[in-house]
Biotite code that builds the C-alpha atoms (Angstrom):
import biotite.structure as struc

atoms = struc.array([
    struc.Atom([11.287, 0.596, 2.071], chain_id="A", res_id=1, res_name="MET", atom_name="CA", element="C"),
    struc.Atom([8.753, 2.923, 2.676], chain_id="A", res_id=2, res_name="VAL", atom_name="CA", element="C"),
    struc.Atom([7.789, 5.555, 0.005], chain_id="A", res_id=3, res_name="LYS", atom_name="CA", element="C"),
    struc.Atom([5.058, 7.885, -0.924], chain_id="A", res_id=4, res_name="LEU", atom_name="CA", element="C"),
    struc.Atom([4.997, 8.780, -4.924], chain_id="A", res_id=5, res_name="THR", atom_name="CA", element="C"),
    struc.Atom([3.026, 10.826, -7.440], chain_id="A", res_id=6, res_name="LYS", atom_name="CA", element="C"),
    struc.Atom([4.233, 8.371, -10.010], chain_id="A", res_id=7, res_name="GLU", atom_name="CA", element="C"),
    struc.Atom([2.874, 4.914, -11.044], chain_id="A", res_id=8, res_name="ARG", atom_name="CA", element="C"),
    struc.Atom([3.997, 2.163, -8.623], chain_id="A", res_id=9, res_name="ILE", atom_name="CA", element="C"),
    struc.Atom([6.410, -0.284, -10.358], chain_id="A", res_id=10, res_name="ASP", atom_name="CA", element="C"),
    struc.Atom([5.190, -3.370, -8.699], chain_id="A", res_id=11, res_name="SER", atom_name="CA", element="C"),
    struc.Atom([7.743, -5.632, -10.418], chain_id="A", res_id=12, res_name="GLU", atom_name="CA", element="C"),
    struc.Atom([10.805, -3.576, -9.014], chain_id="A", res_id=13, res_name="LYS", atom_name="CA", element="C"),
    struc.Atom([9.515, -3.546, -5.671], chain_id="A", res_id=14, res_name="ILE", atom_name="CA", element="C"),
    struc.Atom([9.148, -7.405, -5.587], chain_id="A", res_id=15, res_name="ILE", atom_name="CA", element="C"),
    struc.Atom([12.517, -7.724, -7.020], chain_id="A", res_id=16, res_name="GLU", atom_name="CA", element="C"),
    struc.Atom([13.733, -5.620, -4.025], chain_id="A", res_id=17, res_name="SER", atom_name="CA", element="C"),
    struc.Atom([11.982, -8.023, -1.536], chain_id="A", res_id=18, res_name="LEU", atom_name="CA", element="C"),
    struc.Atom([13.626, -11.153, -2.740], chain_id="A", res_id=19, res_name="LYS", atom_name="CA", element="C"),
    struc.Atom([15.977, -12.600, -0.513], chain_id="A", res_id=20, res_name="LYS", atom_name="CA", element="C"),
    struc.Atom([18.084, -15.824, -0.358], chain_id="A", res_id=21, res_name="GLU", atom_name="CA", element="C"),
    struc.Atom([16.699, -16.686, 3.136], chain_id="A", res_id=22, res_name="GLU", atom_name="CA", element="C"),
    struc.Atom([12.968, -15.901, 2.256], chain_id="A", res_id=23, res_name="ALA", atom_name="CA", element="C"),
    struc.Atom([10.720, -18.501, 1.584], chain_id="A", res_id=24, res_name="GLY", atom_name="CA", element="C"),
    struc.Atom([7.637, -16.368, 0.885], chain_id="A", res_id=25, res_name="SER", atom_name="CA", element="C"),
    struc.Atom([6.818, -12.958, -0.737], chain_id="A", res_id=26, res_name="ILE", atom_name="CA", element="C"),
    struc.Atom([3.347, -11.927, -0.176], chain_id="A", res_id=27, res_name="VAL", atom_name="CA", element="C"),
    struc.Atom([2.168, -8.683, -1.730], chain_id="A", res_id=28, res_name="ILE", atom_name="CA", element="C"),
    struc.Atom([-0.970, -6.795, -1.410], chain_id="A", res_id=29, res_name="PHE", atom_name="CA", element="C"),
    struc.Atom([-1.989, -4.416, -4.230], chain_id="A", res_id=30, res_name="LEU", atom_name="CA", element="C"),
    struc.Atom([-4.844, -1.940, -3.556], chain_id="A", res_id=31, res_name="GLY", atom_name="CA", element="C"),
    struc.Atom([-6.618, 0.086, -6.141], chain_id="A", res_id=32, res_name="GLU", atom_name="CA", element="C"),
    struc.Atom([-9.701, 2.355, -6.715], chain_id="A", res_id=33, res_name="PRO", atom_name="CA", element="C"),
    struc.Atom([-12.721, -0.044, -7.218], chain_id="A", res_id=34, res_name="ARG", atom_name="CA", element="C"),
    struc.Atom([-16.227, 0.307, -8.832], chain_id="A", res_id=35, res_name="ARG", atom_name="CA", element="C"),
    struc.Atom([-18.972, -1.459, -7.103], chain_id="A", res_id=36, res_name="GLY", atom_name="CA", element="C"),
    struc.Atom([-23.025, -1.216, -7.019], chain_id="A", res_id=37, res_name="LYS", atom_name="CA", element="C"),
    struc.Atom([-22.269, 0.398, -3.574], chain_id="A", res_id=38, res_name="GLU", atom_name="CA", element="C"),
    struc.Atom([-19.894, 2.959, -4.624], chain_id="A", res_id=39, res_name="ASP", atom_name="CA", element="C"),
    struc.Atom([-21.680, 4.336, -7.740], chain_id="A", res_id=40, res_name="GLY", atom_name="CA", element="C"),
    struc.Atom([-19.751, 4.931, -10.925], chain_id="A", res_id=41, res_name="GLU", atom_name="CA", element="C"),
    struc.Atom([-16.187, 5.587, -9.500], chain_id="A", res_id=42, res_name="VAL", atom_name="CA", element="C"),
    struc.Atom([-13.869, 7.128, -11.973], chain_id="A", res_id=43, res_name="VAL", atom_name="CA", element="C"),
    struc.Atom([-10.784, 7.795, -9.402], chain_id="A", res_id=44, res_name="SER", atom_name="CA", element="C"),
    struc.Atom([-9.630, 8.352, -6.161], chain_id="A", res_id=45, res_name="ILE", atom_name="CA", element="C"),
    struc.Atom([-7.490, 11.323, -5.112], chain_id="A", res_id=46, res_name="THR", atom_name="CA", element="C"),
    struc.Atom([-5.285, 10.888, -2.063], chain_id="A", res_id=47, res_name="TYR", atom_name="CA", element="C"),
    struc.Atom([-3.580, 13.621, -0.286], chain_id="A", res_id=48, res_name="VAL", atom_name="CA", element="C"),
    struc.Atom([-1.056, 13.260, 2.822], chain_id="A", res_id=49, res_name="ALA", atom_name="CA", element="C"),
    struc.Atom([0.431, 15.139, 5.482], chain_id="A", res_id=50, res_name="TYR", atom_name="CA", element="C"),
    struc.Atom([3.493, 13.916, 4.002], chain_id="A", res_id=51, res_name="GLU", atom_name="CA", element="C"),
    struc.Atom([6.390, 14.325, 6.646], chain_id="A", res_id=52, res_name="GLU", atom_name="CA", element="C"),
    struc.Atom([4.222, 12.988, 9.152], chain_id="A", res_id=53, res_name="MET", atom_name="CA", element="C"),
    struc.Atom([2.958, 10.266, 6.732], chain_id="A", res_id=54, res_name="ALA", atom_name="CA", element="C"),
    struc.Atom([6.413, 9.088, 5.974], chain_id="A", res_id=55, res_name="LEU", atom_name="CA", element="C"),
    struc.Atom([7.236, 9.136, 9.643], chain_id="A", res_id=56, res_name="SER", atom_name="CA", element="C"),
    struc.Atom([4.393, 6.861, 10.602], chain_id="A", res_id=57, res_name="GLU", atom_name="CA", element="C"),
    struc.Atom([4.991, 4.673, 7.581], chain_id="A", res_id=58, res_name="LEU", atom_name="CA", element="C"),
    struc.Atom([8.673, 3.986, 9.033], chain_id="A", res_id=59, res_name="LYS", atom_name="CA", element="C"),
    struc.Atom([7.536, 3.218, 12.448], chain_id="A", res_id=60, res_name="LYS", atom_name="CA", element="C"),
    struc.Atom([5.223, 0.616, 10.834], chain_id="A", res_id=61, res_name="ILE", atom_name="CA", element="C"),
    struc.Atom([8.047, -0.700, 8.776], chain_id="A", res_id=62, res_name="GLU", atom_name="CA", element="C"),
    struc.Atom([10.368, -0.714, 12.031], chain_id="A", res_id=63, res_name="GLU", atom_name="CA", element="C"),
    struc.Atom([7.602, -2.597, 14.037], chain_id="A", res_id=64, res_name="GLU", atom_name="CA", element="C"),
    struc.Atom([7.077, -5.158, 11.135], chain_id="A", res_id=65, res_name="ALA", atom_name="CA", element="C"),
    struc.Atom([10.528, -6.015, 10.852], chain_id="A", res_id=66, res_name="LEU", atom_name="CA", element="C"),
    struc.Atom([10.316, -7.214, 14.451], chain_id="A", res_id=67, res_name="LYS", atom_name="CA", element="C"),
    struc.Atom([7.889, -9.902, 13.878], chain_id="A", res_id=68, res_name="ARG", atom_name="CA", element="C"),
    struc.Atom([8.976, -13.180, 13.919], chain_id="A", res_id=69, res_name="GLU", atom_name="CA", element="C"),
    struc.Atom([10.094, -14.726, 10.608], chain_id="A", res_id=70, res_name="GLY", atom_name="CA", element="C"),
    struc.Atom([9.917, -11.481, 8.721], chain_id="A", res_id=71, res_name="VAL", atom_name="CA", element="C"),
    struc.Atom([12.830, -10.508, 6.424], chain_id="A", res_id=72, res_name="ILE", atom_name="CA", element="C"),
    struc.Atom([12.057, -7.307, 4.520], chain_id="A", res_id=73, res_name="ASP", atom_name="CA", element="C"),
    struc.Atom([8.831, -4.854, 4.174], chain_id="A", res_id=74, res_name="VAL", atom_name="CA", element="C"),
    struc.Atom([7.929, -2.512, 1.335], chain_id="A", res_id=75, res_name="ALA", atom_name="CA", element="C"),
    struc.Atom([5.145, -0.072, 1.780], chain_id="A", res_id=76, res_name="ILE", atom_name="CA", element="C"),
    struc.Atom([4.345, 2.590, -1.328], chain_id="A", res_id=77, res_name="VAL", atom_name="CA", element="C"),
    struc.Atom([1.603, 4.864, -1.111], chain_id="A", res_id=78, res_name="HIS", atom_name="CA", element="C"),
    struc.Atom([0.469, 6.811, -4.209], chain_id="A", res_id=79, res_name="ARG", atom_name="CA", element="C"),
    struc.Atom([-0.695, 10.232, -4.034], chain_id="A", res_id=80, res_name="LEU", atom_name="CA", element="C"),
    struc.Atom([-2.842, 12.387, -6.056], chain_id="A", res_id=81, res_name="LEU", atom_name="CA", element="C"),
    struc.Atom([-5.528, 11.136, -8.931], chain_id="A", res_id=82, res_name="ASP", atom_name="CA", element="C"),
    struc.Atom([-5.378, 7.458, -9.350], chain_id="A", res_id=83, res_name="ILE", atom_name="CA", element="C"),
    struc.Atom([-7.679, 5.948, -11.612], chain_id="A", res_id=84, res_name="PRO", atom_name="CA", element="C"),
    struc.Atom([-9.252, 2.540, -11.691], chain_id="A", res_id=85, res_name="LEU", atom_name="CA", element="C"),
    struc.Atom([-6.813, -0.309, -12.471], chain_id="A", res_id=86, res_name="LYS", atom_name="CA", element="C"),
    struc.Atom([-3.892, 1.398, -11.123], chain_id="A", res_id=87, res_name="GLU", atom_name="CA", element="C"),
    struc.Atom([-1.944, 0.508, -7.720], chain_id="A", res_id=88, res_name="ILE", atom_name="CA", element="C"),
    struc.Atom([-2.609, 3.043, -4.886], chain_id="A", res_id=89, res_name="SER", atom_name="CA", element="C"),
    struc.Atom([-1.156, 1.020, -2.172], chain_id="A", res_id=90, res_name="LEU", atom_name="CA", element="C"),
    struc.Atom([1.466, -1.652, -2.311], chain_id="A", res_id=91, res_name="PHE", atom_name="CA", element="C"),
    struc.Atom([2.471, -3.875, 0.356], chain_id="A", res_id=92, res_name="VAL", atom_name="CA", element="C"),
    struc.Atom([5.122, -6.394, 0.477], chain_id="A", res_id=93, res_name="GLY", atom_name="CA", element="C"),
    struc.Atom([6.785, -8.630, 2.901], chain_id="A", res_id=94, res_name="VAL", atom_name="CA", element="C"),
    struc.Atom([9.451, -11.377, 2.600], chain_id="A", res_id=95, res_name="SER", atom_name="CA", element="C"),
    struc.Atom([9.505, -13.845, 5.139], chain_id="A", res_id=96, res_name="SER", atom_name="CA", element="C"),
    struc.Atom([10.738, -17.230, 6.043], chain_id="A", res_id=97, res_name="ARG", atom_name="CA", element="C"),
    struc.Atom([7.414, -18.814, 5.813], chain_id="A", res_id=98, res_name="HIS", atom_name="CA", element="C"),
    struc.Atom([4.096, -17.739, 4.135], chain_id="A", res_id=99, res_name="ARG", atom_name="CA", element="C"),
    struc.Atom([2.170, -17.738, 7.286], chain_id="A", res_id=100, res_name="LYS", atom_name="CA", element="C"),
    struc.Atom([4.024, -14.915, 9.075], chain_id="A", res_id=101, res_name="GLU", atom_name="CA", element="C"),
    struc.Atom([3.950, -12.959, 5.340], chain_id="A", res_id=102, res_name="GLY", atom_name="CA", element="C"),
    struc.Atom([0.229, -13.262, 5.456], chain_id="A", res_id=103, res_name="PHE", atom_name="CA", element="C"),
    struc.Atom([-0.108, -12.181, 8.852], chain_id="A", res_id=104, res_name="GLU", atom_name="CA", element="C"),
    struc.Atom([2.198, -9.115, 8.637], chain_id="A", res_id=105, res_name="THR", atom_name="CA", element="C"),
    struc.Atom([1.138, -7.964, 5.387], chain_id="A", res_id=106, res_name="CYS", atom_name="CA", element="C"),
    struc.Atom([-2.384, -7.833, 6.971], chain_id="A", res_id=107, res_name="GLU", atom_name="CA", element="C"),
    struc.Atom([-1.150, -6.318, 9.859], chain_id="A", res_id=108, res_name="TRP", atom_name="CA", element="C"),
    struc.Atom([0.608, -3.421, 8.097], chain_id="A", res_id=109, res_name="ILE", atom_name="CA", element="C"),
    struc.Atom([-2.379, -3.014, 5.885], chain_id="A", res_id=110, res_name="ILE", atom_name="CA", element="C"),
    struc.Atom([-4.631, -2.333, 9.017], chain_id="A", res_id=111, res_name="GLU", atom_name="CA", element="C"),
    struc.Atom([-2.037, 0.134, 10.370], chain_id="A", res_id=112, res_name="LYS", atom_name="CA", element="C"),
    struc.Atom([-1.662, 2.027, 7.353], chain_id="A", res_id=113, res_name="VAL", atom_name="CA", element="C"),
    struc.Atom([-5.211, 2.703, 7.255], chain_id="A", res_id=114, res_name="LYS", atom_name="CA", element="C"),
    struc.Atom([-5.525, 3.232, 11.290], chain_id="A", res_id=115, res_name="GLU", atom_name="CA", element="C"),
    struc.Atom([-2.677, 5.920, 11.686], chain_id="A", res_id=116, res_name="VAL", atom_name="CA", element="C"),
    struc.Atom([-1.091, 7.076, 8.633], chain_id="A", res_id=117, res_name="VAL", atom_name="CA", element="C"),
    struc.Atom([-2.465, 10.625, 7.728], chain_id="A", res_id=118, res_name="PRO", atom_name="CA", element="C"),
    struc.Atom([-3.485, 10.143, 3.971], chain_id="A", res_id=119, res_name="ILE", atom_name="CA", element="C"),
    struc.Atom([-7.106, 10.942, 3.000], chain_id="A", res_id=120, res_name="TRP", atom_name="CA", element="C"),
    struc.Atom([-8.944, 10.247, 0.136], chain_id="A", res_id=121, res_name="LYS", atom_name="CA", element="C"),
    struc.Atom([-11.639, 11.808, -2.270], chain_id="A", res_id=122, res_name="GLU", atom_name="CA", element="C"),
    struc.Atom([-13.781, 9.524, -4.583], chain_id="A", res_id=123, res_name="ILE", atom_name="CA", element="C"),
    struc.Atom([-14.484, 11.064, -7.908], chain_id="A", res_id=124, res_name="LYS", atom_name="CA", element="C"),
    struc.Atom([-17.833, 9.819, -9.507], chain_id="A", res_id=125, res_name="TYR", atom_name="CA", element="C"),
    struc.Atom([-18.913, 9.821, -13.244], chain_id="A", res_id=126, res_name="GLU", atom_name="CA", element="C"),
    struc.Atom([-21.760, 11.917, -12.055], chain_id="A", res_id=127, res_name="ARG", atom_name="CA", element="C"),
    struc.Atom([-19.633, 14.597, -10.961], chain_id="A", res_id=128, res_name="ASP", atom_name="CA", element="C"),
    struc.Atom([-17.770, 14.805, -14.339], chain_id="A", res_id=129, res_name="ARG", atom_name="CA", element="C"),
    struc.Atom([-21.164, 15.513, -16.104], chain_id="A", res_id=130, res_name="ASN", atom_name="CA", element="C"),
    struc.Atom([-22.290, 18.106, -13.839], chain_id="A", res_id=131, res_name="SER", atom_name="CA", element="C"),
])
């Protein structure tokens, strides 16, 4: 499953969809905006995408991931628009026969999404809201 959404990501629903009788592992990654010393006072991140191309690239990543050894199912959901701290911007889930291929595939998907999917972010800082 691949999806772009402007709504909150329902991680529990996606995890349920990844549960398969033949899977011994479900590995998930939840990306969210963060606040750190090096980042300044981040309030939110706004994501925009070339949606048609982004979906096409996400589908290619999904298809390639499903060909990997031991992988049973994949979910990649990216949220668009303004995402505040503590809310999920990216959900990547992999159900697999064993945990090793699940972890490896999950990390591979995250890197591919960042590398090839046309989604851009704009970080909004506290100082910008006060000016």
